[in-house]
Backbone as CSV, one residue per row, in Angstrom:
resi,resn,N_x,N_y,N_z,CA_x,CA_y,CA_z,C_x,C_y,C_z
1,MET,0.845,-1.192,0.000,0.000,0.000,0.000,0.888,1.252,0.000
2,PRO,0.626,2.148,-0.920,1.462,3.355,-0.966,1.282,4.182,0.289
3,PRO,2.360,4.862,0.714,2.262,5.668,1.933,1.241,6.786,1.779
4,LYS,0.555,7.058,2.887,-0.469,8.094,2.863,0.185,9.471,2.746
5,LYS,-0.312,10.265,1.827,0.245,11.595,1.637,-0.081,12.474,2.841
6,LYS,0.936,13.220,3.267,0.750,14.122,4.398,0.087,15.408,3.912
7,GLU,-1.045,15.727,4.537,-1.751,16.937,4.138,-1.143,18.161,4.799
8,ILE,-1.091,19.250,4.052,-0.579,20.505,4.581,-1.749,21.339,5.057
9,GLY,-1.741,21.672,6.340,-2.804,22.474,6.910,-2.830,23.872,6.314
10,LYS,-3.976,24.528,6.472,-4.137,25.864,5.907,-3.137,26.845,6.492
11,LYS,-2.924,26.762,7.834,-1.994,27.687,8.468,-0.580,27.488,7.933
12,ARG,-0.163,26.219,7.805,1.182,25.933,7.302,1.316,26.370,5.850
13,LEU,0.267,26.155,5.064,0.296,26.552,3.666,0.446,28.067,3.544
14,ASN,-0.308,28.796,4.366,-0.188,30.258,4.340,1.204,30.706,4.749
15,THR,1.765,30.010,5.743,3.101,30.366,6.208,4.142,30.099,5.135
16,LEU,4.017,28.953,4.468,4.944,28.641,3.384,4.837,29.658,2.250
17,THR,3.623,30.133,1.994,3.437,31.158,0.974,4.198,32.427,1.348
18,ILE,4.159,32.764,2.645,4.896,33.941,3.111,6.392,33.737,2.908
19,ILE,6.881,32.528,3.211,8.301,32.227,3.064,8.765,32.500,1.639
20,LEU,7.964,32.069,0.676,8.349,32.219,-0.721,8.450,33.676,-1.137
21,LYS,7.831,34.579,-0.379,7.873,35.997,-0.705,8.976,36.733,0.049
22,LEU,9.709,36.013,0.930,10.752,36.639,1.719,12.122,36.274,1.184
23,VAL,13.080,37.194,1.360,14.472,36.855,1.151,14.971,36.278,2.462
24,LEU,15.689,35.146,2.399,16.129,34.488,3.613,17.646,34.505,3.712
25,THR,18.150,34.519,4.944,19.570,34.334,5.177,19.740,33.135,6.078
26,PHE,20.900,32.497,6.009,21.124,31.245,6.725,22.209,31.467,7.761
27,GLU,21.945,31.077,9.012,22.939,31.250,10.070,22.860,30.106,11.049
28,ASN,23.956,29.328,11.105,24.071,28.259,12.097,22.890,27.305,12.078
29,GLY,22.469,26.909,10.883,21.384,25.954,10.761,20.004,26.553,10.823
30,ARG,19.898,27.879,10.865,18.591,28.535,10.964,18.369,29.439,9.769
31,LEU,17.155,29.388,9.223,16.764,30.322,8.177,16.148,31.553,8.824
32,LEU,16.696,32.714,8.503,16.220,33.955,9.101,15.650,34.863,8.028
33,PRO,14.408,35.348,8.199,13.817,36.220,7.189,14.457,37.602,7.185
34,ILE,14.665,38.154,5.997,15.174,39.509,5.843,14.017,40.386,5.385
35,PRO,13.704,41.454,6.120,12.573,42.299,5.745,12.736,42.884,4.342
36,GLN,11.642,42.936,3.607,11.672,43.605,2.315,11.817,45.102,2.557
37,SER,12.525,45.784,1.661,12.814,47.194,1.882,11.935,48.076,1.003
38,PRO,11.745,49.345,1.415,10.958,50.285,0.604,11.589,50.491,-0.766
39,ILE,10.781,50.909,-1.722,11.252,51.034,-3.105,12.374,52.059,-3.228
40,ALA,12.341,53.126,-2.427,13.398,54.135,-2.508,14.747,53.539,-2.118
41,ASN,14.741,52.671,-1.097,15.989,52.004,-0.710,16.518,51.137,-1.844
42,GLU,15.611,50.386,-2.468,16.020,49.528,-3.574,16.524,50.338,-4.761
43,ALA,15.933,51.516,-4.965,16.392,52.397,-6.045,17.816,52.871,-5.775
44,VAL,18.114,53.161,-4.511,19.474,53.567,-4.151,20.445,52.395,-4.348
45,VAL,20.028,51.203,-3.919,20.861,50.012,-4.122,21.158,49.819,-5.604
46,HIS,20.124,49.951,-6.433,20.310,49.791,-7.874,21.277,50.845,-8.419
47,GLU,21.137,52.092,-7.962,21.989,53.166,-8.466,23.455,52.920,-8.105
48,ILE,23.703,52.505,-6.876,25.088,52.220,-6.478,25.648,51.046,-7.279
49,SER,24.837,50.001,-7.436,25.301,48.833,-8.205,25.499,49.190,-9.678
50,ARG,24.672,50.122,-10.189,24.841,50.572,-11.587,26.187,51.266,-11.767
51,GLN,26.488,52.201,-10.864,27.760,52.916,-10.964,28.948,51.963,-10.805
52,LEU,28.817,51.027,-9.862,29.890,50.053,-9.645,30.044,49.139,-10.861
53,GLY,28.909,48.750,-11.449,28.954,47.906,-12.643,29.592,48.619,-13.826
54,ASN,29.281,49.906,-13.998,29.896,50.682,-15.078,31.410,50.746,-14.899
55,TRP,31.844,51.009,-13.673,33.290,51.038,-13.376,33.921,49.679,-13.666
56,ASN,33.246,48.607,-13.292,33.748,47.253,-13.494,34.033,46.975,-14.975
57,VAL,33.129,47.448,-15.840,33.285,47.229,-17.280,34.293,48.206,-17.889
58,GLU,34.133,49.484,-17.560,34.944,50.522,-18.190,36.429,50.411,-17.848
59,THR,36.726,49.910,-16.650,38.133,49.780,-16.254,38.680,48.377,-16.487
60,GLY,37.870,47.502,-17.090,38.334,46.159,-17.407,38.579,45.274,-16.200
61,GLN,37.855,45.518,-15.101,38.017,44.670,-13.913,37.504,43.257,-14.173
62,ASN,36.377,43.179,-14.908,35.755,41.898,-15.258,35.364,41.067,-14.029
63,GLY,35.111,41.769,-12.923,34.641,41.081,-11.735,33.127,40.924,-11.770
64,ILE,32.537,40.627,-10.617,31.103,40.399,-10.515,30.517,41.331,-9.460
65,VAL,29.449,42.036,-9.849,28.708,42.890,-8.925,27.400,42.190,-8.589
66,THR,27.112,42.050,-7.306,25.865,41.398,-6.893,25.061,42.329,-5.994
67,THR,23.763,42.054,-5.911,22.899,42.770,-4.975,22.342,41.754,-3.978
68,SER,21.258,42.093,-3.281,20.840,41.309,-2.120,20.278,39.923,-2.438
69,GLN,20.258,39.515,-3.691,19.886,38.138,-4.017,21.123,37.245,-4.136
70,GLY,22.311,37.855,-4.098,23.543,37.080,-4.259,24.132,36.695,-2.914
71,GLY,24.079,35.407,-2.569,24.540,34.950,-1.267,26.005,34.547,-1.271
72,TYR,26.722,34.938,-0.209,28.123,34.560,-0.021,28.243,33.717,1.231
73,ASN,29.194,32.802,1.208,29.377,31.886,2.325,30.415,32.462,3.297
74,PHE,29.920,33.091,4.362,30.788,33.718,5.356,31.098,32.775,6.523
75,SER,31.106,31.479,6.271,31.309,30.494,7.344,32.799,30.338,7.659
76,VAL,33.408,31.413,8.160,34.857,31.387,8.378,35.243,31.116,9.823
77,LYS,34.269,31.093,10.736,34.571,30.878,12.152,33.937,29.600,12.694
78,GLY,33.655,28.666,11.813,33.040,27.419,12.251,31.531,27.465,12.311
79,GLN,30.955,28.655,12.272,29.501,28.799,12.242,29.065,29.032,10.804
80,ARG,28.039,28.293,10.387,27.586,28.419,8.999,26.765,29.693,8.837
81,LYS,27.251,30.606,7.993,26.567,31.868,7.753,26.559,32.182,6.256
82,ILE,25.362,32.366,5.728,25.209,32.844,4.357,24.722,34.281,4.443
83,ARG,25.435,35.190,3.824,25.077,36.600,3.870,24.935,37.140,2.449
84,ALA,23.967,38.032,2.276,23.725,38.647,0.971,23.736,40.165,1.150
85,PRO,24.904,40.800,1.078,24.976,42.259,1.226,24.134,42.958,0.168
86,HIS,23.670,44.164,0.485,22.881,44.919,-0.496,23.629,45.081,-1.806
87,ILE,24.925,45.381,-1.734,25.783,45.446,-2.918,27.117,44.817,-2.551
88,ALA,27.686,44.058,-3.455,28.998,43.461,-3.207,29.755,43.340,-4.522
89,PHE,31.075,43.302,-4.403,31.937,43.124,-5.583,32.945,42.034,-5.289
90,ILE,33.053,41.099,-6.241,34.027,40.019,-6.121,34.924,40.061,-7.359
91,PRO,36.257,40.071,-7.189,37.179,40.184,-8.328,37.099,38.990,-9.273
92,GLU,37.549,39.214,-10.497,37.486,38.188,-11.541,38.218,36.916,-11.134
93,ASN,39.423,37.044,-10.560,40.204,35.844,-10.240,39.543,34.999,-9.163
94,ILE,38.884,35.652,-8.205,38.193,34.896,-7.156,36.967,34.193,-7.740
95,TYR,36.185,34.922,-8.535,34.989,34.327,-9.129,35.348,33.125,-10.009
96,ASN,36.397,33.267,-10.815,36.791,32.186,-11.723,37.343,30.968,-10.984
97,SER,37.727,31.151,-9.730,38.292,30.038,-8.961,37.221,29.248,-8.204
98,LEU,35.963,29.728,-8.217,34.913,29.070,-7.451,34.520,27.733,-8.068
99,SER,34.213,26.784,-7.216,33.797,25.458,-7.679,32.333,25.479,-8.109
100,LYS,31.892,24.368,-8.677,30.497,24.244,-9.100,29.558,24.388,-7.899
101,ASP,29.919,23.750,-6.782,29.093,23.849,-5.577,28.993,25.290,-5.090
102,GLN,30.101,26.011,-5.132,30.098,27.401,-4.677,29.273,28.293,-5.596
103,LEU,29.346,28.029,-6.882,28.637,28.864,-7.856,27.141,28.592,-7.895
104,LEU,26.761,27.333,-7.803,25.374,26.955,-8.070,24.577,26.558,-6.838
105,THR,25.228,26.479,-5.685,24.526,26.152,-4.449,25.025,27.087,-3.346
106,LEU,24.487,26.924,-2.145,24.956,27.691,-0.994,25.857,26.839,-0.111
107,PHE,26.473,25.830,-0.733,27.380,24.948,-0.013,28.785,25.106,-0.587
108,GLY,29.655,24.180,-0.283,31.030,24.310,-0.731,31.843,25.117,0.263
109,ARG,33.096,25.366,-0.078,33.997,26.099,0.809,33.567,27.556,0.936
110,PRO,33.823,28.182,2.088,33.465,29.597,2.260,34.162,30.494,1.238
111,PHE,33.453,31.516,0.795,34.062,32.548,-0.058,33.325,33.858,0.190
112,THR,34.054,34.945,0.123,33.486,36.249,0.466,33.928,37.290,-0.552
113,PRO,33.184,38.389,-0.659,33.542,39.436,-1.627,34.686,40.303,-1.112
114,LEU,35.124,41.221,-1.956,36.162,42.176,-1.592,35.566,43.446,-1.002
115,PHE,34.355,43.779,-1.468,33.716,45.045,-1.111,32.234,44.804,-0.846
116,VAL,31.707,45.450,0.204,30.275,45.328,0.518,29.702,46.707,0.831
117,THR,28.409,46.861,0.559,27.682,48.075,0.927,26.321,47.695,1.470
118,GLU,25.894,48.364,2.534,24.550,48.226,3.060,23.869,49.596,2.996
119,VAL,22.602,49.620,2.562,21.802,50.845,2.509,20.710,50.701,3.567
120,VAL,20.848,51.445,4.678,19.974,51.250,5.834,19.655,52.594,6.485
121,ASN,18.415,52.724,6.936,18.034,53.873,7.750,18.479,53.586,9.184
122,VAL,19.548,54.266,9.623,20.113,53.984,10.940,19.909,55.166,11.891
123,SER,18.782,55.835,11.758,18.501,56.977,12.627,18.370,56.572,14.087
124,LYS,17.997,55.307,14.328,17.906,54.804,15.704,19.224,54.134,16.083
125,GLU,19.696,54.421,17.275,20.985,53.904,17.745,21.015,52.381,17.742
126,ALA,19.886,51.756,18.086,19.836,50.292,18.137,20.068,49.676,16.756
127,ILE,19.510,50.309,15.728,19.681,49.789,14.367,21.125,49.976,13.916
128,LEU,21.701,51.152,14.201,23.099,51.396,13.850,24.003,50.367,14.519
129,ASN,23.766,50.079,15.786,24.577,49.090,16.495,24.440,47.707,15.878
130,GLU,23.209,47.356,15.482,22.971,46.041,14.874,23.726,45.902,13.556
131,VAL,23.674,46.952,12.729,24.367,46.903,11.438,25.879,46.929,11.645
132,ASP,26.339,47.721,12.616,27.768,47.791,12.914,28.303,46.426,13.327
133,ILE,27.541,45.710,14.139,27.950,44.358,14.547,28.014,43.430,13.343
134,ARG,27.043,43.552,12.425,27.053,42.716,11.222,28.307,42.978,10.386
135,PHE,28.671,44.244,10.236,29.883,44.577,9.484,31.116,43.965,10.156
136,LYS,31.248,44.187,11.457,32.471,43.771,12.154,32.546,42.267,12.395
137,ASN,31.424,41.643,12.754,31.443,40.222,13.116,31.247,39.284,11.937
138,ASP,30.616,39.771,10.864,30.359,38.930,9.696,31.223,39.341,8.504
139,TYR,30.963,40.527,7.978,31.667,40.951,6.772,33.176,41.066,6.987
140,PHE,33.581,41.648,8.120,35.001,41.892,8.357,35.606,40.931,9.383
141,ALA,34.968,39.804,9.574,35.521,38.804,10.499,36.889,38.351,10.011
142,THR,37.721,37.959,10.953,39.037,37.435,10.587,38.879,36.238,9.654
143,GLY,39.555,36.301,8.522,39.471,35.209,7.555,38.654,35.533,6.323
144,THR,37.835,36.596,6.358,37.090,36.983,5.157,37.997,37.813,4.252
145,SER,37.615,37.931,2.992,38.402,38.716,2.029,37.894,40.140,1.888
146,VAL,36.885,40.529,2.684,36.331,41.884,2.604,37.369,42.888,3.105
147,LYS,37.651,43.881,2.275,38.631,44.909,2.624,38.001,46.289,2.791
148,LEU,36.852,46.502,2.149,36.211,47.821,2.180,34.705,47.652,2.298
149,GLY,34.089,48.434,3.159,32.636,48.399,3.315,32.081,49.792,3.505
150,TRP,30.908,50.026,2.949,30.222,51.310,3.101,28.848,51.065,3.713
151,LEU,28.517,51.829,4.724,27.176,51.857,5.291,26.578,53.209,4.925
152,ILE,25.530,53.198,4.117,24.959,54.428,3.580,23.511,54.560,4.033
153,ASP,23.224,55.689,4.661,21.861,56.027,5.085,21.425,57.249,4.277
154,PRO,20.784,57.026,3.120,20.430,58.152,2.253,19.368,59.064,2.838
155,ARG,18.465,58.490,3.647,17.379,59.307,4.196,17.926,60.389,5.133
156,ASN,18.949,60.030,5.909,19.489,60.956,6.901,20.853,61.517,6.507
157,HIS,21.263,61.256,5.255,22.513,61.799,4.721,23.711,61.431,5.603
158,MET,23.826,60.137,5.918,24.930,59.675,6.751,25.684,58.550,6.045
159,ILE,27.000,58.551,6.205,27.862,57.542,5.590,28.923,57.112,6.594
160,TRP,29.141,55.795,6.692,30.270,55.255,7.450,31.068,54.353,6.511
161,THR,32.379,54.404,6.629,33.226,53.506,5.852,33.968,52.567,6.801
162,TYR,34.149,51.330,6.348,34.890,50.319,7.095,36.054,49.853,6.230
163,GLU,37.222,49.744,6.831,38.392,49.255,6.100,39.177,48.287,6.964
164,LYS,39.721,47.253,6.311,40.535,46.258,7.017,41.940,46.272,6.443
165,ASP,42.934,46.385,7.329,44.320,46.420,6.857,44.888,45.008,6.768
166,ASP,46.165,44.913,6.420,46.801,43.605,6.229,46.916,42.815,7.522
167,ASP,46.821,43.505,8.664,46.880,42.827,9.961,45.495,42.481,10.504
168,GLU,44.472,42.600,9.660,43.095,42.261,10.008,42.457,43.259,10.977
169,ASN,43.071,44.426,11.139,42.480,45.468,11.975,41.415,46.217,11.180
170,VAL,40.254,46.442,11.814,39.133,47.100,11.131,38.921,48.490,11.727
171,THR,38.831,49.486,10.869,38.554,50.850,11.317,37.252,51.333,10.694
172,ARG,36.462,52.052,11.506,35.221,52.651,11.022,35.345,54.166,11.105
173,GLN,34.893,54.834,10.047,34.989,56.286,10.009,33.700,56.884,9.463
174,LYS,33.185,57.906,10.148,32.011,58.613,9.652,32.452,59.631,8.613
175,ARG,31.723,59.678,7.500,32.088,60.559,6.393,31.012,61.604,6.144
176,LYS,31.396,62.639,5.423,30.439,63.645,4.985,29.568,63.067,3.878
177,TRP,28.404,63.674,3.671,27.515,63.259,2.590,28.053,63.843,1.278
178,GLU,29.000,63.128,0.697,29.653,63.572,-0.527,30.181,62.351,-1.270
179,ASP,30.743,62.586,-2.459,31.242,61.484,-3.276,32.210,60.611,-2.479
180,LEU,32.132,59.284,-2.739,32.971,58.318,-2.026,34.007,57.722,-2.974
181,ASP,35.255,57.726,-2.542,36.359,57.187,-3.337,36.626,55.741,-2.937
182,GLY,36.754,54.865,-3.926,37.024,53.455,-3.658,38.440,53.159,-3.235
183,GLY,39.326,54.157,-3.349,40.705,53.997,-2.895,41.452,52.888,-3.606
184,ASN,42.343,52.214,-2.873,43.160,51.146,-3.459,42.370,49.860,-3.663
185,ILE,41.241,49.732,-2.986,40.445,48.503,-3.101,39.654,48.498,-4.411
186,LEU,39.086,49.664,-4.755,38.355,49.821,-6.011,39.015,50.961,-6.784
187,PRO,40.191,50.732,-7.342,40.961,51.821,-7.964,40.215,52.482,-9.126
188,GLY,40.080,53.798,-9.038,39.416,54.542,-10.103,37.916,54.670,-9.939
189,PHE,37.358,54.044,-8.897,35.906,54.131,-8.699,35.566,55.227,-7.701
190,THR,34.623,56.077,-8.083,34.080,57.093,-7.184,32.562,57.045,-7.272
191,LEU,31.916,56.882,-6.138,30.457,56.897,-6.106,29.986,58.348,-6.196
192,ASP,29.231,58.645,-7.247,28.677,59.989,-7.433,27.412,60.096,-6.587
193,ILE,27.528,60.770,-5.461,26.422,60.822,-4.506,25.259,61.660,-5.031
194,GLU,25.491,62.487,-6.044,24.419,63.321,-6.593,23.293,62.472,-7.156
195,PHE,23.634,61.338,-7.777,22.605,60.472,-8.343,21.796,59.790,-7.241
196,VAL,22.443,59.490,-6.120,21.722,58.952,-4.968,20.799,60.015,-4.400
197,GLU,21.299,61.237,-4.324,20.521,62.342,-3.780,19.243,62.575,-4.579
198,LYS,19.316,62.435,-5.884,18.137,62.642,-6.728,17.031,61.648,-6.401
199,ILE,17.410,60.449,-6.012,16.425,59.409,-5.717,15.647,59.716,-4.449
200,ILE,16.309,60.321,-3.477,15.679,60.520,-2.163,15.417,61.994,-1.864
201,SER,15.420,62.829,-2.894,15.306,64.273,-2.674,13.868,64.764,-2.528
202,GLN,12.872,63.874,-2.716,11.483,64.289,-2.565,11.223,64.763,-1.145
203,LYS,10.512,65.869,-0.999,10.255,66.454,0.313,9.008,65.843,0.952
204,TYR,9.068,65.636,2.263,7.927,65.107,3.019,7.680,66.017,4.218
205,ASP,6.436,66.066,4.655,6.202,66.797,5.892,6.420,65.857,7.077
206,GLU,6.468,66.411,8.278,6.827,65.623,9.454,5.820,64.514,9.745
207,ASP,4.529,64.757,9.488,3.509,63.737,9.747,3.714,62.519,8.865
208,GLU,4.043,62.756,7.583,4.272,61.638,6.669,5.452,60.797,7.124
209,LEU,6.526,61.446,7.541,7.709,60.712,7.987,7.421,59.915,9.245
210,LEU,6.622,60.486,10.154,6.285,59.787,11.387,5.465,58.540,11.097
211,ILE,4.466,58.664,10.224,3.631,57.519,9.849,4.483,56.427,9.208
212,GLU,5.407,56.843,8.332,6.258,55.878,7.641,7.154,55.141,8.637
213,GLU,7.713,55.877,9.609,8.602,55.255,10.589,7.847,54.276,11.468
214,VAL,6.652,54.629,11.901,5.840,53.734,12.719,5.517,52.457,11.946
215,LYS,5.142,52.597,10.669,4.806,51.445,9.840,6.024,50.538,9.661
216,GLU,7.196,51.123,9.439,8.420,50.338,9.291,8.696,49.530,10.545
217,ASN,8.567,50.163,11.711,8.827,49.463,12.973,7.838,48.329,13.195
218,GLU,6.562,48.549,12.846,5.547,47.505,12.984,5.860,46.320,12.085
219,ASP,6.265,46.599,10.841,6.581,45.522,9.902,7.758,44.687,10.400
220,LYS,8.813,45.362,10.905,9.987,44.638,11.383,9.657,43.792,12.605
221,GLU,8.853,44.358,13.505,8.466,43.623,14.712,7.661,42.395,14.355
222,SER,6.766,42.519,13.374,5.941,41.399,12.943,6.790,40.295,12.338
223,GLU,7.803,40.683,11.529,8.650,39.685,10.877,9.526,38.965,11.878
224,HIS,10.020,39.690,12.904,10.868,39.058,13.912,10.094,38.059,14.741
225,GLN,8.761,38.214,14.827,7.951,37.307,15.626,7.694,35.981,14.925
226,THR,8.064,35.888,13.651,7.894,34.630,12.904,9.033,33.702,13.287
227,SER,8.747,32.682,14.061,9.790,31.776,14.556,9.946,30.577,13.655
228,GLU,11.013,29.811,13.925,11.225,28.579,13.158,10.038,27.634,13.319
229,LYS,9.452,27.616,14.509,8.320,26.713,14.740,7.144,27.114,13.857
230,ASP,6.898,28.424,13.748,5.811,28.902,12.901,6.041,28.522,11.452
231,LEU,7.328,28.548,11.057,7.636,28.252,9.664,7.632,26.761,9.376
232,GLY,7.553,25.947,10.435,7.540,24.494,10.236,8.894,23.945,9.861
233,LEU,9.981,24.667,10.262,11.328,24.219,9.889,11.959,23.354,10.961
234,ILE,11.292,23.230,12.125,11.834,22.358,13.183,10.733,21.432,13.669
């Protein structure tokens, strides 16, 4: 007699439907949902990746530019971590050296990009601290190949840069809201901040901003309440 098919309950089916609409990250055996971002944030991500992609082609780097759908294996400290930075750049020689498993799955040996950028509204100290920890403990962990990172908050006109030297020391510096130079890591690349400014230059009154901030906080709180048990993953 063939085995009886297991029926999926309505609640589980609805939950699985939600999963398919979320971007997920993997950490230590757990799938963690990443909140979807407002369209203006995605427009900024696209603009930065566009400028980086143009530089990649025009200067003959022939590397790979990825956005938040491109996962990297940051499992360099024994803990399995898949991270998908908002924007990342991996040099041609590193990309060409990746195995089939690394290219086509989220398994294989760890590999990380050279450059990462996150576009986040960090007006709240708690959010800034959370992103700062992600940069230092994940992106710039000892053993990763990340040498340069940018944290860009277009809404509040704030920029932080992260750099790692040959001794694995990481420094963070707050910058002015102006063009960003890629330095020795991205030679010849300068992010033209004017194009980013055009995307977020629309004026809002204080009530609109307050409503938007409250809605953002509610959405994040709701997503964090979705546990592994709810998702049926354990």
